C-alpha positions in Angstrom: 24.8 -10.2 -92.0 25.2 -14.0 -91.1 24.2 -15.2 -87.3 28.0 -15.9 -86.8 29.5 -12.8 -88.0 26.9 -11.1 -85.7 28.1 -13.1 -83.0 31.6 -12.6 -83.6 31.2 -8.9 -83.8 29.1 -8.5 -80.6 31.9 -10.6 -78.9 34.9 -8.1 -79.9 32.9 -5.3 -79.0 32.2 -6.6 -75.1 36.0 -7.8 -74.9 37.1 -3.8 -76.0 34.3 -2.6 -73.3 35.8 -4.7 -70.7 39.6 -3.4 -71.9 38.5 0.2 -71.5 37.3 -0.5 -68.2 40.1 -2.6 -66.6 42.5 0.2 -68.2 42.9 3.1 -65.8 42.3 6.6 -66.8 45.0 8.4 -67.9 43.8 11.8 -65.5 44.1 9.6 -62.4 47.3 11.3 -61.6 46.6 14.5 -62.3 43.5 14.1 -60.0 45.5 13.0 -57.3 48.3 15.5 -57.4 46.1 18.6 -58.0 43.9 17.4 -55.1 46.2 17.5 -52.5 44.8 19.2 -49.1 48.0 21.6 -48.6 47.3 23.9 -45.1 49.1 26.1 -43.1 49.2 26.5 -39.3 50.6 29.7 -37.4 51.7 30.0 -33.8 50.7 32.2 -32.3 47.5 31.9 -34.3 47.1 35.7 -33.4 50.5 37.3 -33.1 51.1 40.7 -31.3 53.0 43.6 -33.7 56.6 42.5 -34.3 56.0 39.0 -32.5 58.1 36.0 -34.5 55.4 33.3 -35.3 56.1 30.0 -36.2 54.6 28.6 -39.9 54.2 25.1 -40.4 52.8 23.2 -43.7 50.4 20.2 -43.2 48.8 17.8 -45.8 47.1 14.4 -45.3 47.5 13.4 -48.4 51.1 14.2 -49.7 55.0 13.2 -48.1 56.0 17.2 -47.7 59.4 15.8 -46.5 59.9 14.7 -50.3 58.1 17.7 -51.7 60.1 20.9 -52.8 58.3 23.7 -51.2 58.4 27.2 -51.4 57.6 30.0 -49.1 57.1 33.9 -49.6 55.9 36.5 -48.0 53.5 39.7 -49.9 55.2 38.0 -52.9 58.7 38.0 -51.9 60.3 34.3 -51.9 61.8 33.7 -48.1 62.3 30.0 -48.4 62.7 26.9 -50.4 63.5 23.4 -50.6 63.1 19.7 -50.2 61.0 19.1 -47.0 61.0 22.6 -46.0 57.7 22.7 -44.0 58.7 24.9 -41.6 59.5 28.7 -41.4 59.8 31.7 -38.9 58.0 34.8 -40.1 57.9 38.1 -38.0 54.4 39.8 -37.8 54.4 43.4 -39.3 53.6 46.9 -37.4 49.9 47.0 -36.4 47.4 47.6 -38.8 49.8 46.0 -41.5 49.1 42.7 -43.0 51.3 40.1 -44.5 50.3 37.3 -47.0 52.5 34.2 -46.3 52.2 31.5 -49.3 53.7 28.1 -49.4 53.4 26.1 -52.7 53.9 22.6 -53.4 56.3 22.0 -56.9 56.7 18.8 -59.1 59.5 19.7 -62.0 59.2 23.3 -61.3 55.4 23.1 -61.8 53.1 24.3 -59.0 50.9 21.8 -58.2 49.0 23.4 -55.1 49.5 25.9 -52.4 48.2 27.6 -49.1 48.3 30.8 -47.8 47.7 32.7 -44.8 47.2 36.4 -43.8 49.1 37.9 -41.2 46.8 40.7 -39.1 48.9 41.4 -35.9 46.3 42.9 -33.1 47.1 43.9 -29.7 44.5 42.9 -26.9 44.7 43.5 -23.4 42.3 41.7 -20.6 42.0 43.8 -17.4 40.6 42.6 -14.1 40.1 42.9 -10.7 37.2 41.8 -8.1 34.9 43.8 -6.1 36.2 43.2 -3.1 37.5 45.5 -0.4 40.8 46.9 -0.3 41.9 50.3 1.7 42.6 53.3 -0.5 45.6 53.8 -2.5 46.3 50.3 -2.5 49.2 49.8 -4.8 47.9 46.3 -5.9 44.6 44.9 -7.7 41.6 43.8 -5.5 41.9 40.3 -5.6 38.7 37.9 -5.7 37.3 35.9 -2.6 34.3 33.7 -2.2 31.2 35.2 -2.9 32.7 38.3 -4.6 32.9 39.3 -8.4 35.0 39.7 -11.4 35.1 42.9 -13.3 36.9 42.4 -16.8 37.6 44.8 -19.7 39.1 43.7 -23.2 41.1 46.6 -24.5 41.3 45.8 -28.4 43.7 47.8 -30.4 42.5 46.9 -33.7 43.8 48.9 -37.0 42.3 49.2 -40.5 43.3 51.5 -43.3 45.0 53.5 -40.8 41.9 54.4 -38.4 40.9 52.8 -35.1 38.5 49.8 -35.2 35.6 51.4 -32.9 33.9 48.9 -30.2 30.9 48.6 -31.6 32.1 46.8 -34.4 34.1 44.5 -32.7 32.5 41.1 -31.2 33.6 40.1 -28.0 33.5 36.3 -26.8 34.1 35.6 -23.5 34.8 32.0 -21.8 35.4 30.6 -18.7 37.7 27.4 -18.7 36.9 27.2 -22.2 32.8 27.4 -21.9 31.3 30.5 -23.1 29.7 32.8 -20.9 26.6 33.9 -23.9 25.4 36.4 -21.3 28.2 38.5 -21.0 29.6 38.1 -24.9 28.2 39.9 -28.0 29.0 42.6 -30.2 30.5 46.0 -28.6 30.6 43.8 -25.4 34.2 44.6 -23.9 33.0 44.4 -20.6 31.9 41.6 -18.6 31.1 41.3 -14.5 31.1 37.3 -13.7 31.4 35.5 -10.3 34.7 34.9 -8.4 36.1 31.1 -8.5 35.0 29.4 -5.5 37.3 29.4 -2.5 41.1 27.7 -3.2 39.9 27.1 -7.1 41.5 28.7 -9.8 39.6 29.3 -13.3 40.8 30.6 -16.8 38.8 33.8 -18.3 39.6 34.4 -21.7 38.2 36.6 -24.0 38.2 36.5 -27.9 37.8 40.0 -30.3 37.1 39.8 -33.8 35.7 42.0 -36.3 32.5 40.8 -38.5 34.7 39.6 -41.7 37.2 37.6 -39.0 40.4 39.4 -40.8 41.3 40.9 -37.4 40.9 38.8 -34.5 42.8 38.8 -30.8 42.7 36.2 -27.8 43.5 37.1 -24.4 43.0 35.0 -21.1 44.1 35.1 -17.6 44.7 32.5 -14.8 42.9 33.7 -11.7 42.7 32.3 -8.3 40.5 32.9 -5.4 41.8 34.2 -2.3 41.3 34.1 1.7 40.1 37.2 3.2 42.5 38.3 6.0 42.7 41.1 8.2 45.6 43.7 9.0 45.9 46.0 11.6 46.7 49.7 11.8 47.4 52.6 14.0 44.7 55.2 13.5 45.8 58.8 14.2 43.7 61.3 15.1 44.9 64.0 13.0 46.6 62.3 10.1 44.2 59.2 9.9 45.2 55.6 9.2 48.7 54.5 8.8 47.9 52.7 5.8 51.8 52.5 4.7 53.0 50.7 8.0 50.8 47.7 9.1 51.4 46.3 12.4 53.5 43.2 13.1 53.1 40.3 15.2 55.2 42.5 17.9 54.7 46.1 18.2 56.2 49.2 20.9 53.6 52.0 21.1 54.6 55.2 23.1 52.5 56.3 25.9 49.6 57.6 24.4 46.0 56.7 23.8 46.2 54.6 20.7 43.5 53.6 18.3 43.5 51.0 16.0 41.7 50.0 12.6 40.7 46.6 11.3 41.2 46.2 7.5 39.6 43.2 6.0 41.2 42.6 2.9 40.1 40.9 -0.1 36.2 40.3 1.9 33.1 40.9 0.4 32.4 44.3 1.8 31.9 48.0 0.4 33.9 49.6 3.4 35.2 48.3 7.1 32.2 48.9 8.4 29.9 47.4 6.4 27.3 45.8 8.3 27.6 42.5 6.9 30.9 42.0 8.9 31.4 40.8 12.1 34.0 42.0 14.4 34.8 39.8 17.4 37.5 41.9 19.5 39.7 39.9 22.4 42.2 42.0 24.4 44.5 40.0 27.0 41.5 37.3 26.5 38.6 39.4 27.5 35.8 40.2 24.9 35.3 43.9 24.0 32.1 45.2 22.5 32.2 46.8 19.2 31.3 50.5 18.7 28.0 50.3 16.4 29.1 53.0 14.0 32.6 51.7 13.8 33.1 48.1 14.6 36.4 48.1 13.0 38.1 50.1 15.5 39.5 49.3 18.7 40.9 52.3 21.1 43.4 51.6 24.1 44.1 54.0 26.5 48.0 53.5 27.3 48.7 56.6 29.2 50.1 55.9 32.5 50.2 52.2 31.5 53.2 49.8 31.0 53.1 46.0 30.0 51.6 44.2 27.2 48.3 43.9 25.5 47.4 40.9 22.9 44.7 42.0 20.5 42.8 39.0 19.0 40.0 39.7 16.1 38.0 37.1 14.3 36.3 38.8 11.2 33.2 37.0 10.1 30.5 37.9 7.6 26.7 37.4 8.2 25.8 35.4 5.3 29.3 34.6 3.5 30.4 31.7 5.6 33.5 31.3 3.7 34.7 34.5 5.7 36.6 33.2 8.9 39.7 35.7 9.2 41.8 35.7 12.3 44.3 37.9 13.5 46.5 38.7 16.6 48.9 41.3 17.3 51.1 42.0 20.7 51.4 45.7 21.7 54.3 46.8 24.3 53.2 50.0 26.0 56.5 51.8 27.0 55.7 53.3 30.2 56.7 53.6 34.0 53.0 53.1 35.4 52.0 49.9 36.6 48.3 49.8 35.9 46.8 47.7 33.3 46.0 49.9 30.0 42.2 50.9 29.4 40.6 49.0 26.7 37.9 49.9 24.9 35.9 50.3 21.3 36.3 53.1 18.6 
């Protein structure tokens, strides 16, 4: 072949290759469409049975406001239209599953979809502190500085008609979003943690889920630390302490010998007479010695007496400096006598 012909052939081949490289590939648009990242966002993420939840479709590559979207639940259409990016769905009964699907269409052809499984569960979070409250107290023991929180998660997970046992559930406990590693793990539905500092609040949360992640729930509580306080009650020798009626700031007492009992609500103590508690009693500005066995008690003999007695109490703790609870009560004795009442410890 002549040299000139060979040069012409090479030139034509080069130009053809350059033309192919410059031309856009035929499958570029195909890849753009089928590479769309379509995702579902559920609120709440872990609904309870029968709870209404909101679903929203998201995509970072596609303008969903101009896209035909079709929604279905367990294969049954529930919504369709251009820009229908959000729907509301009601979770089923405990133990049921709802397959929620959103599909993007172009000219009646499906080119992307996303789905989520809605498996409702129930998860309760119970808590109380190990602070002191009297017997038959109708509330929970509240935390104070120096006490501990006792927490328990109660999950109701149902699979195939049977409850999932606690040993098959993984619990993750958190304090203000930080994992409490020592309390977390498989089957660890109970936890004990320190109470928040004085005047502080913390969010304690627990996440419970099965190992495959198909059943999971989250519960949380905002817990505030309280300042301990003392209340004063009459202690009847027959009926005992009248917990149903605390003394007010001013009280009328009949002509009898009266014993009073102080109750240290929410204090770091096992009982009112805990040896770590320090009771400083004063009556009409006179210091009263404590009974070593019952320092929480005070007896006033009002027989044949009249007038008033101002009872003051300052409660402290031997090691917990945050406990500093004062209290005062005015007691008026109704008697014709004129002598002052006898005051003593219980």
